[in-house]
MARKOLNU-435401 format. One record per atom (N, C-alpha, C): residue number from 0; residue in one letter; chain; atom name; x, z, y. Coordinates in nm, 2 decimals. Each point is the difference from the previous one (the first is absolute). Example, Ala and Ser with C-alpha at 12.3 -4.5 7.8 and 13.67 -1.06 7.14 Angstrom:
# residues 2
(0 a A N (1.32 0.78 -0.57))
(0 a A CA (-0.09 0.00 0.12))
(0 a A C (0.09 0.00 0.12))
(1 s A N (-0.04 -0.07 0.11))
(1 s A CA (0.09 0.00 0.11))
(1 s A C (-0.08 0.08 0.11))
END
This chain:
# residues 188
(0 m A N (-0.26 0.49 2.39))
(0 m A CA (-0.01 -0.02 -0.14))
(0 m A C (0.11 -0.02 -0.05))
(1 g A N (0.09 0.09 -0.09))
(1 g A CA (0.11 0.05 -0.11))
(1 g A C (-0.04 -0.18 -0.07))
(2 d A N (0.14 -0.02 -0.04))
(2 d A CA (0.04 -0.11 -0.11))
(2 d A C (0.06 0.05 -0.09))
(3 y A N (-0.07 -0.04 -0.11))
(3 y A CA (-0.02 0.08 -0.14))
(3 y A C (0.12 -0.10 -0.03))
(4 t A N (0.13 0.06 -0.09))
(4 t A CA (0.09 -0.03 -0.01))
(4 t A C (0.03 0.06 -0.13))
(5 g A N (-0.06 0.07 -0.09))
(5 g A CA (0.04 0.10 -0.08))
(5 g A C (0.04 -0.16 -0.18))
(6 t A N (0.10 0.07 -0.04))
(6 t A CA (0.10 -0.13 -0.10))
(6 t A C (-0.04 0.09 -0.12))
(7 e A N (-0.01 0.13 -0.02))
(7 e A CA (0.03 0.06 -0.16))
(7 e A C (-0.14 0.01 -0.03))
(8 g A N (-0.04 0.00 -0.12))
(8 g A CA (-0.12 0.11 -0.08))
(8 g A C (0.03 0.05 -0.06))
(9 i A N (-0.12 0.09 -0.03))
(9 i A CA (0.03 0.18 0.01))
(9 i A C (0.04 0.02 -0.14))
(10 d A N (0.08 0.16 -0.02))
(10 d A CA (0.08 0.00 -0.07))
(10 d A C (-0.17 0.06 -0.15))
(11 f A N (0.07 -0.10 -0.05))
(11 f A CA (-0.15 0.02 -0.12))
(11 f A C (0.03 0.12 -0.08))
(12 a A N (0.15 -0.03 -0.09))
(12 a A CA (0.01 0.14 -0.06))
(12 a A C (-0.04 0.15 0.08))
(13 a A N (-0.02 0.00 0.17))
(13 a A CA (-0.06 0.15 0.02))
(13 a A C (-0.16 0.01 0.02))
(14 h A N (-0.08 -0.13 0.00))
(14 h A CA (-0.14 -0.01 -0.01))
(14 h A C (-0.06 -0.07 -0.08))
(15 p A N (0.01 0.08 -0.11))
(15 p A CA (-0.09 0.00 -0.16))
(15 p A C (-0.11 -0.05 0.05))
(16 t A N (-0.07 -0.01 0.08))
(16 t A CA (-0.17 -0.08 0.07))
(16 t A C (0.09 -0.15 0.01))
(17 a A N (0.09 0.00 0.07))
(17 a A CA (0.03 -0.15 0.00))
(17 a A C (0.05 -0.07 -0.10))
(18 q A N (0.05 0.05 -0.09))
(18 q A CA (0.05 -0.05 -0.14))
(18 q A C (-0.15 -0.09 -0.04))
(19 q A N (-0.11 0.14 -0.05))
(19 q A CA (-0.14 -0.08 0.00))
(19 q A C (-0.03 -0.10 0.08))
(20 l A N (0.02 0.00 0.14))
(20 l A CA (-0.05 -0.12 0.06))
(20 l A C (0.06 -0.11 0.00))
(21 l A N (0.12 0.01 -0.04))
(21 l A CA (0.04 -0.17 -0.05))
(21 l A C (0.00 0.03 -0.09))
(22 s A N (0.00 0.03 -0.13))
(22 s A CA (-0.07 -0.01 -0.13))
(22 s A C (-0.13 -0.12 0.06))
(23 r A N (-0.07 0.06 0.03))
(23 r A CA (-0.17 -0.07 -0.02))
(23 r A C (0.04 -0.08 0.12))
(24 i A N (0.11 -0.02 0.09))
(24 i A CA (0.01 -0.13 0.09))
(24 i A C (0.05 -0.11 -0.13))
(25 q A N (0.09 0.06 -0.06))
(25 q A CA (0.06 -0.12 -0.14))
(25 q A C (-0.11 -0.07 -0.06))
(26 d A N (-0.12 0.15 -0.06))
(26 d A CA (-0.06 -0.11 -0.08))
(26 d A C (-0.08 -0.09 0.11))
(27 f A N (-0.03 0.02 0.15))
(27 f A CA (-0.10 -0.10 0.03))
(27 f A C (0.10 -0.13 0.03))
(28 f A N (0.12 0.02 0.08))
(28 f A CA (0.07 -0.13 -0.06))
(28 f A C (0.05 -0.04 -0.09))
(29 d A N (-0.05 0.02 -0.12))
(29 d A CA (0.01 -0.04 -0.17))
(29 d A C (-0.13 -0.09 0.03))
(30 e A N (-0.10 0.02 0.06))
(30 e A CA (-0.10 -0.05 -0.05))
(30 e A C (-0.03 -0.12 0.13))
(31 v A N (0.05 0.01 0.11))
(31 v A CA (0.03 -0.09 0.09))
(31 v A C (0.12 -0.13 0.06))
(32 e A N (0.06 0.02 -0.07))
(32 e A CA (0.15 0.03 0.06))
(32 e A C (-0.01 -0.16 0.01))
(33 n A N (-0.04 -0.11 -0.10))
(33 n A CA (-0.03 -0.12 0.07))
(33 n A C (-0.08 -0.03 0.09))
(34 l A N (-0.05 0.07 0.04))
(34 l A CA (-0.10 -0.05 0.13))
(34 l A C (0.04 0.03 0.18))
(35 t A N (-0.06 -0.11 0.06))
(35 t A CA (0.06 -0.02 0.11))
(35 t A C (-0.07 0.06 0.12))
(36 p A N (0.06 0.06 0.09))
(36 p A CA (-0.06 0.06 0.12))
(36 p A C (-0.08 -0.05 0.03))
(37 g A N (-0.19 0.05 0.10))
(37 g A CA (-0.05 -0.16 0.03))
(37 g A C (-0.15 0.07 0.00))
(38 h A N (-0.07 -0.09 0.03))
(38 h A CA (-0.13 0.00 -0.02))
(38 h A C (-0.06 0.05 -0.08))
(39 a A N (0.04 -0.11 -0.11))
(39 a A CA (-0.03 0.02 -0.20))
(39 a A C (0.02 0.08 0.00))
(40 l A N (0.12 0.09 -0.01))
(40 l A CA (0.07 0.11 -0.07))
(40 l A C (-0.10 0.12 0.06))
(41 e A N (-0.02 0.01 0.15))
(41 e A CA (-0.09 0.12 0.05))
(41 e A C (-0.14 -0.02 -0.03))
(42 a A N (-0.08 -0.11 -0.07))
(42 a A CA (-0.10 -0.03 -0.10))
(42 a A C (0.02 0.04 -0.08))
(43 h A N (0.12 0.00 -0.07))
(43 h A CA (-0.02 0.04 -0.15))
(43 h A C (0.02 0.11 -0.01))
(44 l A N (0.06 0.03 0.08))
(44 l A CA (0.03 0.23 -0.02))
(44 l A C (-0.09 0.07 0.04))
(45 n A N (-0.02 -0.06 0.11))
(45 n A CA (-0.17 0.02 0.02))
(45 n A C (-0.09 0.05 -0.10))
(46 k A N (-0.05 -0.15 -0.07))
(46 k A CA (-0.08 0.02 -0.10))
(46 k A C (0.04 0.12 -0.14))
(47 s A N (0.13 -0.06 -0.04))
(47 s A CA (0.08 0.07 -0.11))
(47 s A C (0.05 0.08 -0.03))
(48 y A N (0.04 0.08 0.13))
(48 y A CA (0.12 0.13 0.03))
(48 y A C (-0.12 0.06 0.10))
(49 g A N (-0.10 -0.01 0.04))
(49 g A CA (-0.05 0.15 0.08))
(49 g A C (0.00 0.11 -0.02))
(50 p A N (-0.09 0.07 0.11))
(50 p A CA (-0.02 0.12 -0.08))
(50 p A C (-0.15 0.01 -0.11))
(51 g A N (0.12 0.07 -0.10))
(51 g A CA (-0.08 0.03 -0.10))
(51 g A C (0.09 -0.08 -0.09))
(52 n A N (0.12 -0.09 -0.01))
(52 n A CA (0.08 0.01 -0.05))
(52 n A C (0.08 0.06 -0.08))
(53 p A N (0.08 0.04 -0.13))
(53 p A CA (0.09 0.10 -0.01))
(53 p A C (0.09 0.01 0.12))
(54 i A N (0.07 -0.07 0.01))
(54 i A CA (0.14 -0.09 0.07))
(54 i A C (-0.02 0.05 0.15))
(55 y A N (-0.09 -0.11 0.03))
(55 y A CA (-0.06 0.11 0.15))
(55 y A C (0.02 0.13 0.04))
(56 d A N (-0.12 0.08 -0.08))
(56 d A CA (-0.02 0.06 0.02))
(56 d A C (0.11 0.13 -0.03))
(57 d A N (0.12 -0.05 -0.08))
(57 d A CA (0.16 0.05 -0.04))
(57 d A C (0.04 0.01 0.13))
(58 l A N (0.03 -0.10 0.06))
(58 l A CA (0.09 -0.02 0.09))
(58 l A C (-0.05 0.03 0.12))
(59 c A N (-0.14 0.01 0.03))
(59 c A CA (-0.08 0.13 0.10))
(59 c A C (0.02 0.13 0.01))
(60 a A N (0.00 0.04 -0.11))
(60 a A CA (0.03 0.17 0.01))
(60 a A C (0.12 -0.02 -0.01))
(61 l A N (0.11 -0.03 -0.02))
(61 l A CA (0.19 0.03 -0.03))
(61 l A C (0.03 0.01 0.12))
(62 t A N (-0.07 -0.13 0.07))
(62 t A CA (0.04 -0.02 0.15))
(62 t A C (-0.05 0.08 0.06))
(63 r A N (-0.13 0.07 -0.01))
(63 r A CA (-0.07 0.15 0.09))
(63 r A C (0.11 0.14 -0.05))
(64 k A N (0.02 -0.04 -0.10))
(64 k A CA (0.08 0.13 -0.08))
(64 k A C (0.13 0.04 0.11))
(65 g A N (0.14 -0.16 -0.04))
(65 g A CA (0.06 0.02 0.10))
(65 g A C (-0.01 0.01 0.17))
(66 l A N (-0.10 -0.03 0.06))
(66 l A CA (-0.01 0.09 0.15))
(66 l A C (-0.03 0.10 -0.01))
(67 e A N (-0.09 0.06 -0.12))
(67 e A CA (0.04 0.13 0.07))
(67 e A C (0.10 0.09 -0.05))
(68 e A N (0.10 -0.08 -0.10))
(68 e A CA (0.15 0.05 -0.04))
(68 e A C (0.09 -0.04 0.12))
(69 g A N (-0.06 -0.04 0.05))
(69 g A CA (0.12 -0.07 0.13))
(69 g A C (0.11 -0.10 0.02))
(70 w A N (-0.02 -0.04 -0.13))
(70 w A CA (0.06 -0.18 0.00))
(70 w A C (-0.04 -0.06 0.01))
(71 v A N (-0.11 -0.07 0.03))
(71 v A CA (-0.08 -0.12 -0.01))
(71 v A C (-0.04 0.04 0.19))
(72 a A N (0.02 -0.12 0.07))
(72 a A CA (-0.03 -0.08 0.10))
(72 a A C (0.08 0.11 0.14))
(73 n A N (0.12 0.09 -0.02))
(73 n A CA (0.08 0.10 0.05))
(73 n A C (0.05 0.01 0.13))
(74 i A N (0.01 -0.13 0.00))
(74 i A CA (0.09 -0.08 0.14))
(74 i A C (-0.09 -0.07 0.11))
(75 e A N (0.00 0.10 0.13))
(75 e A CA (-0.07 0.00 0.11))
(75 e A C (0.02 -0.17 0.07))
(76 i A N (-0.09 -0.10 0.00))
(76 i A CA (0.01 -0.10 0.07))
(76 i A C (0.00 0.01 0.12))
(77 n A N (-0.16 0.04 0.06))
(77 n A CA (-0.08 0.04 0.14))
(77 n A C (-0.05 0.11 -0.05))
(78 g A N (0.03 0.11 0.01))
(78 g A CA (-0.05 0.09 -0.05))
(78 g A C (-0.02 0.03 -0.13))
(79 p A N (-0.10 0.11 0.04))
(79 p A CA (-0.04 0.06 -0.14))
(79 p A C (-0.08 -0.09 -0.09))
(80 n A N (-0.08 -0.05 0.08))
(80 n A CA (-0.11 -0.09 -0.06))
(80 n A C (0.05 -0.14 -0.03))
(81 y A N (0.09 0.00 -0.04))
(81 y A CA (0.04 -0.17 0.05))
(81 y A C (0.19 0.04 -0.14))
(82 r A N (0.00 0.04 -0.11))
(82 r A CA (0.12 0.05 -0.03))
(82 r A C (-0.02 -0.11 -0.12))
(83 r A N (0.18 -0.03 -0.09))
(83 r A CA (0.00 -0.12 -0.07))
(83 r A C (0.14 0.06 -0.10))
(84 s A N (0.01 -0.03 -0.13))
(84 s A CA (0.08 0.06 -0.07))
(84 s A C (0.05 -0.12 -0.08))
(85 k A N (0.11 -0.03 -0.05))
(85 k A CA (0.08 -0.09 -0.14))
(85 k A C (-0.02 0.06 -0.16))
(86 i A N (-0.10 -0.02 -0.01))
(86 i A CA (0.02 0.06 -0.15))
(86 i A C (0.13 -0.05 -0.10))
(87 a A N (0.01 -0.16 0.01))
(87 a A CA (0.11 -0.05 -0.08))
(87 a A C (0.03 -0.16 0.03))
(88 l A N (0.12 0.03 0.01))
(88 l A CA (0.07 -0.19 0.03))
(88 l A C (-0.03 -0.09 -0.14))
(89 p A N (0.01 -0.08 0.03))
(89 p A CA (0.00 -0.10 -0.06))
(89 p A C (0.08 0.01 -0.13))
(90 s A N (-0.04 0.00 -0.12))
(90 s A CA (0.09 -0.01 -0.08))
(90 s A C (-0.05 -0.05 -0.15))
(91 s A N (0.06 -0.01 -0.14))
(91 s A CA (-0.07 -0.05 -0.13))
(91 s A C (-0.12 0.06 -0.05))
(92 s A N (0.00 0.16 0.07))
(92 s A CA (-0.10 0.07 -0.05))
(92 s A C (-0.11 0.02 0.08))
(93 t A N (0.00 -0.09 0.16))
(93 t A CA (-0.14 -0.03 0.06))
(93 t A C (-0.04 -0.16 0.00))
(94 r A N (0.09 -0.05 -0.12))
(94 r A CA (-0.05 -0.16 0.01))
(94 r A C (0.08 -0.03 0.15))
(95 y A N (0.09 0.05 0.07))
(95 y A CA (0.04 -0.04 0.10))
(95 y A C (-0.06 -0.01 0.09))
(96 m A N (-0.12 0.09 0.01))
(96 m A CA (-0.08 0.02 0.13))
(96 m A C (0.06 0.13 0.06))
(97 s A N (-0.05 0.04 0.15))
(97 s A CA (0.03 0.15 0.04))
(97 s A C (-0.13 0.03 0.00))
(98 i A N (0.01 0.14 0.01))
(98 i A CA (-0.11 0.11 -0.04))
(98 i A C (0.02 0.08 0.16))
(99 t A N (-0.11 0.00 0.09))
(99 t A CA (-0.03 0.07 0.11))
(99 t A C (-0.11 0.00 0.00))
(100 t A N (0.00 0.17 0.07))
(100 t A CA (-0.19 0.03 0.03))
(100 t A C (0.02 0.01 0.16))
(101 v A N (-0.10 0.03 0.12))
(101 v A CA (-0.06 -0.01 0.10))
(101 v A C (-0.09 0.06 0.01))
(102 y A N (-0.02 0.13 0.07))
(102 y A CA (-0.09 0.08 0.03))
(102 y A C (-0.08 -0.04 0.17))
(103 m A N (-0.10 -0.03 0.00))
(103 m A CA (-0.08 -0.03 0.10))
(103 m A C (-0.10 0.06 0.02))
(104 n A N (-0.08 0.08 0.11))
(104 n A CA (-0.06 0.08 0.05))
(104 n A C (-0.05 -0.05 0.13))
(105 s A N (-0.15 -0.03 0.00))
(105 s A CA (-0.04 0.01 0.12))
(105 s A C (-0.16 -0.02 0.00))
(106 n A N (-0.07 0.02 0.05))
(106 n A CA (-0.15 -0.02 -0.01))
(106 n A C (0.00 -0.13 0.07))
(107 t A N (0.04 -0.02 0.09))
(107 t A CA (-0.06 -0.13 0.12))
(107 t A C (0.18 -0.10 -0.08))
(108 v A N (-0.04 -0.14 0.01))
(108 v A CA (0.08 -0.07 -0.02))
(108 v A C (0.16 0.03 0.09))
(109 f A N (0.08 0.02 -0.14))
(109 f A CA (0.12 0.00 0.02))
(109 f A C (0.09 -0.09 -0.05))
(110 k A N (0.08 -0.07 0.08))
(110 k A CA (0.12 -0.09 -0.04))
(110 k A C (0.16 0.06 -0.01))
(111 g A N (0.08 -0.09 -0.09))
(111 g A CA (0.10 0.04 -0.01))
(111 g A C (0.09 -0.08 0.01))
(112 q A N (0.20 0.02 -0.09))
(112 q A CA (0.05 -0.13 0.09))
(112 q A C (-0.06 -0.13 -0.02))
(113 y A N (0.03 -0.08 0.02))
(113 y A CA (-0.05 -0.15 -0.03))
(113 y A C (0.15 -0.03 -0.08))
(114 h A N (-0.05 -0.06 -0.10))
(114 h A CA (0.07 -0.02 -0.07))
(114 h A C (0.01 -0.17 -0.09))
(115 s A N (0.07 -0.07 -0.10))
(115 s A CA (-0.06 -0.12 -0.06))
(115 s A C (0.02 0.04 -0.17))
(116 h A N (-0.05 -0.08 -0.09))
(116 h A CA (0.03 0.01 -0.12))
(116 h A C (0.05 -0.12 -0.06))
(117 p A N (0.15 -0.02 0.01))
(117 p A CA (0.01 -0.11 -0.07))
(117 p A C (0.02 -0.01 -0.10))
(118 y A N (-0.02 0.05 -0.08))
(118 y A CA (-0.03 -0.05 -0.15))
(118 y A C (-0.09 0.07 -0.05))
(119 g A N (-0.11 0.05 0.10))
(119 g A CA (-0.15 0.04 -0.06))
(119 g A C (0.02 0.16 0.05))
(120 e A N (-0.13 0.10 -0.06))
(120 e A CA (0.00 0.12 0.03))
(120 e A C (-0.12 0.02 -0.11))
(121 i A N (0.01 0.11 -0.09))
(121 i A CA (-0.13 0.10 -0.07))
(121 i A C (0.01 0.09 0.03))
(122 n A N (-0.14 0.06 0.09))
(122 n A CA (0.04 0.15 0.03))
(122 n A C (-0.14 0.07 -0.09))
(123 c A N (-0.01 0.12 -0.08))
(123 c A CA (-0.09 0.05 -0.02))
(123 c A C (-0.05 0.10 0.10))
(124 v A N (-0.12 0.03 0.07))
(124 v A CA (-0.04 0.03 0.09))
(124 v A C (-0.09 0.12 -0.14))
(125 v A N (0.13 0.11 0.08))
(125 v A CA (-0.06 0.16 -0.02))
(125 v A C (-0.08 0.09 0.09))
(126 q A N (-0.13 -0.02 0.02))
(126 q A CA (-0.09 0.06 0.05))
(126 q A C (0.05 0.19 0.02))
(127 l A N (0.01 0.04 0.12))
(127 l A CA (0.01 0.17 0.02))
(127 l A C (-0.12 0.00 0.05))
(128 d A N (-0.09 -0.01 0.06))
(128 d A CA (-0.11 0.03 0.06))
(128 d A C (-0.10 -0.13 -0.08))
(129 p A N (-0.12 0.02 -0.01))
(129 p A CA (-0.09 -0.10 -0.06))
(129 p A C (-0.04 -0.16 0.05))
(130 g A N (0.02 0.08 0.09))
(130 g A CA (-0.07 -0.17 0.12))
(130 g A C (0.12 -0.06 0.11))
(131 a A N (0.12 0.06 -0.06))
(131 a A CA (0.19 -0.13 0.03))
(131 a A C (0.01 -0.13 -0.04))
(132 e A N (-0.01 -0.07 0.08))
(132 e A CA (0.03 -0.12 -0.04))
(132 e A C (0.16 -0.05 0.03))
(133 l A N (0.04 -0.12 -0.04))
(133 l A CA (0.11 -0.06 0.07))
(133 l A C (-0.04 -0.15 -0.01))
(134 m A N (0.06 -0.05 0.12))
(134 m A CA (-0.05 -0.18 0.03))
(134 m A C (0.11 -0.06 -0.12))
(135 g A N (-0.07 -0.10 -0.06))
(135 g A CA (0.07 -0.07 -0.08))
(135 g A C (0.02 -0.14 0.07))
(136 m A N (0.03 -0.08 -0.09))
(136 m A CA (-0.01 -0.11 0.05))
(136 m A C (-0.17 -0.12 0.00))
(137 q A N (-0.07 0.05 -0.09))
(137 q A CA (-0.10 -0.01 0.01))
(137 q A C (-0.08 0.08 -0.01))
(138 g A N (-0.02 0.11 0.09))
(138 g A CA (-0.04 0.06 0.10))
(138 g A C (0.02 0.18 -0.03))
(139 w A N (-0.10 0.08 0.01))
(139 w A CA (0.02 0.15 0.01))
(139 w A C (-0.02 0.01 -0.17))
(140 q A N (0.12 0.10 -0.02))
(140 q A CA (0.00 0.07 -0.18))
(140 q A C (-0.04 0.14 -0.02))
(141 g A N (-0.12 0.02 -0.05))
(141 g A CA (0.01 0.16 -0.02))
(141 g A C (0.13 0.00 -0.13))
(142 a A N (-0.08 0.12 -0.11))
(142 a A CA (0.06 0.01 -0.11))
(142 a A C (0.02 -0.14 -0.05))
(143 g A N (0.10 -0.03 -0.05))
(143 g A CA (0.04 -0.14 -0.07))
(143 g A C (0.16 -0.01 0.01))
(144 w A N (0.00 -0.14 0.02))
(144 w A CA (0.14 -0.09 0.06))
(144 w A C (-0.05 -0.13 0.10))
(145 t A N (0.14 0.00 0.07))
(145 t A CA (0.02 -0.12 0.08))
(145 t A C (0.12 -0.05 -0.06))
(146 s A N (-0.05 -0.11 0.01))
(146 s A CA (0.15 -0.14 -0.02))
(146 s A C (0.04 -0.10 0.10))
(147 p A N (0.07 0.04 0.11))
(147 p A CA (0.04 -0.10 0.08))
(147 p A C (0.10 -0.12 -0.03))
(148 g A N (-0.06 -0.11 -0.01))
(148 g A CA (0.15 -0.08 -0.07))
(148 g A C (0.07 -0.07 0.12))
(149 p A N (0.12 -0.07 -0.13))
(149 p A CA (0.15 -0.02 0.07))
(149 p A C (-0.02 -0.07 0.10))
(150 g A N (0.05 0.07 0.11))
(150 g A CA (0.02 -0.07 0.14))
(150 g A C (-0.08 0.08 0.12))
(151 t A N (-0.10 0.07 -0.04))
(151 t A CA (-0.10 0.05 0.07))
(151 t A C (0.08 0.11 0.11))
(152 h A N (-0.08 0.02 0.03))
(152 h A CA (0.04 0.11 0.16))
(152 h A C (-0.09 0.05 0.08))
(153 h A N (-0.06 0.19 0.03))
(153 h A CA (-0.08 0.02 0.02))
(153 h A C (0.06 0.17 0.07))
(154 y A N (-0.15 0.05 0.06))
(154 y A CA (0.03 0.16 0.00))
(154 y A C (0.00 0.07 -0.11))
(155 p A N (0.04 0.08 -0.06))
(155 p A CA (-0.10 0.10 -0.07))
(155 p A C (-0.09 0.05 0.08))
(156 e A N (-0.11 0.03 -0.04))
(156 e A CA (-0.11 0.07 0.07))
(156 e A C (-0.08 0.06 -0.09))
(157 v A N (-0.06 0.15 0.06))
(157 v A CA (-0.07 0.12 -0.07))
(157 v A C (-0.11 0.02 0.10))
(158 r A N (-0.06 0.02 -0.07))
(158 r A CA (-0.16 0.07 0.08))
(158 r A C (-0.07 0.05 -0.08))
(159 g A N (-0.08 0.13 0.03))
(159 g A CA (-0.09 0.08 -0.08))
(159 g A C (0.07 0.12 -0.11))
(160 g A N (0.10 0.06 0.10))
(160 g A CA (0.11 0.11 -0.07))
(160 g A C (0.08 -0.04 -0.05))
(161 a A N (0.02 0.07 -0.12))
(161 a A CA (0.20 -0.01 -0.02))
(161 a A C (-0.03 -0.10 -0.16))
(162 l A N (0.15 -0.06 -0.03))
(162 l A CA (-0.01 -0.06 -0.11))
(162 l A C (0.14 -0.01 -0.01))
(163 i A N (0.06 -0.06 -0.11))
(163 i A CA (0.20 0.03 -0.07))
(163 i A C (-0.03 -0.22 -0.04))
(164 a A N (0.06 -0.09 0.07))
(164 a A CA (0.02 -0.12 -0.08))
(164 a A C (0.13 0.02 -0.08))
(165 l A N (-0.05 -0.03 -0.14))
(165 l A CA (0.15 0.06 -0.10))
(165 l A C (0.01 -0.15 0.01))
(166 f A N (0.11 -0.07 0.05))
(166 f A CA (0.01 -0.15 0.00))
(166 f A C (0.13 -0.02 -0.08))
(167 f A N (-0.01 -0.15 -0.04))
(167 f A CA (0.12 -0.05 -0.11))
(167 f A C (0.05 -0.15 0.06))
(168 l A N (0.11 -0.02 0.04))
(168 l A CA (0.05 -0.07 0.11))
(168 l A C (0.10 -0.10 -0.15))
(169 p A N (-0.03 -0.14 -0.01))
(169 p A CA (0.14 -0.06 -0.08))
(169 p A C (0.10 -0.01 0.08))
(170 a A N (0.10 0.06 -0.13))
(170 a A CA (0.11 -0.04 0.07))
(170 a A C (0.03 0.11 0.10))
(171 g A N (-0.11 0.09 0.09))
(171 g A CA (0.00 0.10 0.06))
(171 g A C (0.01 -0.08 0.17))
(172 r A N (-0.04 -0.10 0.02))
(172 r A CA (0.06 -0.07 0.10))
(172 r A C (-0.18 0.05 0.04))
(173 i A N (0.05 -0.02 0.15))
(173 i A CA (-0.10 0.02 0.12))
(173 i A C (0.07 0.02 0.15))
(174 s A N (-0.02 -0.10 0.10))
(174 s A CA (0.03 0.01 0.12))
(174 s A C (-0.10 0.02 0.08))
(175 y A N (0.07 0.01 0.11))
(175 y A CA (-0.06 0.05 0.12))
(175 y A C (0.03 -0.11 0.11))
(176 g A N (0.02 -0.08 -0.04))
(176 g A CA (0.05 -0.16 0.14))
(176 g A C (-0.14 -0.03 -0.01))
(177 a A N (-0.07 -0.03 0.00))
(177 a A CA (-0.15 -0.06 -0.01))
(177 a A C (-0.05 0.05 0.15))
(178 k A N (-0.08 -0.09 0.03))
(178 k A CA (-0.09 0.05 0.15))
(178 k A C (-0.14 0.01 -0.02))
(179 p A N (-0.06 0.03 0.04))
(179 p A CA (-0.15 -0.04 -0.01))
(179 p A C (0.02 -0.09 0.08))
(180 g A N (-0.15 -0.11 -0.06))
(180 g A CA (0.02 -0.11 0.06))
(180 g A C (0.07 -0.11 -0.08))
(181 d A N (0.06 0.04 -0.10))
(181 d A CA (0.10 -0.10 -0.04))
(181 d A C (-0.10 -0.05 -0.10))
(182 p A N (0.04 -0.15 -0.03))
(182 p A CA (-0.09 -0.09 -0.12))
(182 p A C (-0.01 0.09 -0.10))
(183 q A N (-0.07 0.04 -0.09))
(183 q A CA (-0.04 0.06 -0.11))
(183 q A C (0.02 -0.14 -0.12))
(184 p A N (0.08 0.03 -0.12))
(184 p A CA (0.00 -0.09 -0.11))
(184 p A C (-0.13 0.00 -0.07))
(185 h A N (-0.04 -0.16 -0.01))
(185 h A CA (-0.10 -0.05 -0.09))
(185 h A C (-0.04 0.11 -0.14))
(186 c A N (0.05 0.06 -0.01))
(186 c A CA (-0.05 0.07 -0.10))
(186 c A C (-0.10 0.14 0.01))
(187 v A N (0.01 -0.02 0.15))
(187 v A CA (-0.14 0.13 0.00))
(187 v A C (-0.15 -0.05 -0.02))
END
């Protein structure tokens, strides 16, 4: 399995759809900027920002278009069915969140790289196949959101087809030092 070490975001000037995606992500951040990743945020996002919400629907449509245009999840991590790309580094325009896309495609359960979220994570689950699901800390999630809390760690897992996780990391923090079996923080 390859080690993803991409450190640069995409060139927004070269990709108008990426500019639109960033603008819509900024709208999303305007509404959730003071909320902390974790179980309560995940429940809130799925209730208030799930399918049918204009922000969620736009994030999904723009992410899918970026995949078609070739700038979303275009770096192979472990073959063509597990790819990633950095969209933006933490900056004032992203509320100091990094923005990344991960494409995973498997009908059976597929596990990606084990990692931890020092400050938590927010994942927008963008289904490419209607039955595709992403495993979150609270269980399997189709269209909607997962939000692992600070200090949590897991394998990203997919089943039921292809999806993209459009995810946001506070301060861009992610660590590949956690090991399966390490204790989870009390916030799970």
